[in-house]
C-alpha positions in Angstrom: 0.0 0.0 0.0 1.4 3.4 -0.9 1.7 6.1 1.8 -1.2 8.2 0.5 -3.6 5.3 0.7 -2.3 4.4 4.2 -3.0 8.0 5.3 -6.5 7.9 3.8 -7.3 4.5 5.4 -6.0 5.4 8.9 -7.8 8.7 9.0 -11.1 7.0 8.4 -11.0 6.3 12.2 -12.0 10.0 12.6 -15.1 9.3 10.5 -14.5 12.3 8.3 -17.3 14.0 6.4 -14.6 15.2 4.0 -11.1 13.9 3.5 -8.5 14.9 0.9 -4.9 13.7 0.9 -2.6 15.4 -1.6 0.9 14.2 -2.3 2.8 17.5 -2.7 6.2 15.8 -3.0 6.6 16.8 -6.6 6.8 20.5 -5.4 10.0 19.7 -3.5 13.5 18.7 -4.2 12.9 14.9 -4.0 13.2 12.1 -6.5 10.3 11.6 -8.9 7.6 9.4 -7.5 8.5 10.3 -3.9 5.8 10.2 -1.1 7.3 12.5 1.5 5.3 15.7 1.5 1.5 15.7 2.1 -1.4 18.1 2.6 -4.4 16.7 4.5 -7.7 18.4 4.6 -10.1 16.6 7.0 -13.5 17.6 8.2 -14.7 15.7 11.2 -17.1 15.9 14.2 -14.2 14.4 16.2 -12.7 17.9 16.2 -15.7 19.6 17.8 -14.7 21.6 20.9 -11.0 20.9 20.3 -8.3 23.5 19.8 -6.2 23.4 16.7 -3.2 21.9 18.4 -5.3 19.1 19.9 -6.7 18.3 16.4 -3.2 18.1 15.0 -2.1 15.9 17.8 -5.0 13.5 17.1 -4.0 13.2 13.4 -0.3 12.9 14.2 -1.0 10.1 16.7 -3.0 8.2 14.1 -0.2 8.7 11.5 2.7 8.1 14.0 4.3 5.3 12.0 4.2 7.2 8.7 5.6 10.3 10.4 8.4 8.3 12.0 9.4 6.4 8.8 8.2 8.1 5.6 6.6 11.5 5.8 9.0 14.5 5.8 6.3 17.2 5.9 2.6 17.2 6.7 0.3 20.2 6.2 -2.9 19.8 8.1 -6.2 21.5 7.7 -8.5 20.2 10.4 -12.0 21.5 10.6 -15.5 20.8 12.0 -18.4 20.8 9.6 -19.4 24.3 10.7 -15.9 25.6 10.0 -15.8 23.9 6.6 -19.1 25.6 5.7 -17.8 29.0 7.0 -14.9 28.7 4.6 -17.2 27.6 1.8 -15.4 24.3 1.4 -12.0 25.8 0.8 -8.6 25.7 2.4 -5.3 27.6 2.0 -2.8 26.5 -0.6 0.6 25.3 0.7 3.4 27.8 0.4 6.0 27.2 -2.3 9.0 25.1 -1.4 12.1 27.2 -0.7 14.4 24.3 -1.2 15.5 23.9 2.4 19.2 24.5 2.9 19.7 24.9 -0.8 17.9 28.3 -0.7 20.7 29.9 1.3 
């Protein structure tokens, strides 16, 4: 199973109303076909009443193995259904890669 599919499968435990996992590795200085940089947008009732940091901790705990072994960067957009509707079903784009130490 590839990493994107693993992320999608594991995050089903949060019973999301919306889940999008985007492999953004191609935007970074990594080999073609890499699965190292991801953006996750997840809308779930499990986030109700939780601060942003608590939501991110929930996701990070679920994806602990992937974060320890495969994922270099993970952008998280965690929302309740109400927040999702307030944003009209949108989320921010990821910033462009600056190339890490190569940008200096």
